[in-house]
C-alpha positions in Angstrom: 0.0 0.0 0.0 2.8 2.4 0.9 4.5 2.1 -2.5 1.2 2.6 -4.3 0.5 5.7 -2.2 4.0 7.0 -3.0 3.6 6.4 -6.7 0.2 8.1 -6.8 1.5 11.0 -4.7 4.4 11.4 -7.1 2.1 11.4 -10.1 -0.1 14.0 -8.4 3.0 16.1 -7.7 4.0 16.0 -11.3 0.5 17.0 -12.4 0.7 20.0 -10.1 4.1 21.0 -11.6 2.5 20.9 -15.0 -0.3 23.1 -13.7 2.3 25.4 -12.3 3.9 25.7 -15.8 0.6 26.4 -17.4 -0.6 29.0 -14.8 2.7 30.7 -14.1 4.7 30.4 -17.4 2.4 29.7 -20.4 -0.8 31.3 -19.1 -1.4 33.5 -22.2 -0.3 30.9 -24.8 -3.0 29.6 -27.2 -2.7 26.0 -25.9 -3.0 27.0 -22.2 -5.9 29.3 -23.0 -7.7 26.5 -24.8 -7.0 24.1 -21.9 -8.7 26.6 -19.5 -11.3 27.7 -22.0 -10.4 31.4 -21.7 -10.0 34.2 -24.3 -6.8 36.1 -24.8 -8.4 39.1 -23.0 -9.4 36.9 -20.0 -5.9 35.5 -19.9 -4.3 39.0 -19.8 -6.8 40.2 -17.2 -6.1 37.2 -14.9 -2.3 36.8 -15.6 -1.2 38.0 -12.2 -3.8 35.8 -10.3 -2.8 32.8 -12.4 0.9 33.4 -11.8 0.3 33.4 -8.0 -2.0 30.4 -8.2 0.6 28.5 -10.2 3.1 28.9 -7.4 0.6 27.4 -4.9 0.5 24.3 -7.1 4.3 24.2 -7.3 4.6 24.4 -3.5 2.1 21.6 -3.1 4.1 19.5 -5.5 7.3 20.3 -3.6 5.9 19.4 -0.2 4.5 16.1 -1.7 7.8 15.2 -3.4 9.8 15.8 -0.2 7.3 13.6 1.7 7.6 10.9 -0.9 11.4 11.1 -0.8 11.4 10.8 3.0 9.0 7.8 2.9 11.4 6.2 0.4 14.4 6.5 2.7 12.4 5.2 5.7 11.5 8.4 7.5 7.9 7.4 7.7 6.5 9.8 10.3 7.9 13.0 8.6 7.4 11.6 5.1 3.8 10.6 5.8 3.0 14.0 7.4 4.4 15.9 4.4 2.8 13.6 1.8 -0.6 13.9 3.7 -0.2 17.7 3.7 0.5 17.9 0.0 -1.9 15.4 -1.5 -4.6 16.2 1.2 -4.4 19.9 0.2 -4.6 18.9 -3.5 -7.7 16.8 -2.9 -9.3 19.5 -0.7 -8.6 22.2 -3.4 -10.2 20.0 -6.0 -13.2 19.6 -3.8 -13.5 23.4 -3.4 -13.3 23.7 -7.2 -16.0 21.0 -7.7 -18.4 22.6 -5.2 -17.8 26.2 -6.2 -17.7 25.7 -10.0 -19.7 22.7 -11.0 -19.0 23.5 -14.7 -15.3 22.7 -13.9 -16.2 19.2 -12.7 -13.8 17.6 -15.2 -10.8 19.7 -14.0 -11.7 19.0 -10.4 -11.8 15.3 -11.0 -8.5 15.3 -12.9 -6.8 17.3 -10.2 -8.4 15.6 -7.2 -8.8 11.9 -7.9 -5.2 10.8 -7.8 -4.4 12.8 -4.6 -7.5 11.4 -2.9 -6.6 7.8 -3.7 -3.1 8.5 -2.5 -4.5 9.9 0.8 -6.6 6.8 1.2 -3.8 4.4 0.5 -1.4 6.3 2.7 -3.9 6.1 5.6 -4.2 2.3 5.1 -0.4 1.9 4.9 0.3 4.0 8.0 -2.5 2.3 10.0 -1.0 -1.2 9.3 
């Protein structure tokens, strides 16, 4: 269970690094605008907000990655705490997106399912 949780947490971290790139680096590009379904004008108007939000995603990815690394080297208490903090926050943020913007259900499920499963597997692994 622990290895599966670590793999899923790592995948979730990589996804959030990708989201960071889109929000903080390529926000106004045609491909990123199409992904988020926004116009060029909307992208320009929200550029600063997206830049900031992208860093939130990056920091969640970093916390999760450090947690996974600590788990991998046998530092289970610290690794589990950081991994829970990272993927738990990812799952919680996806839940907020789902509840506040039902039209973005697909994005919420893409961002939240893997972290949620990682949380569940990590709980089972730590409880054993």
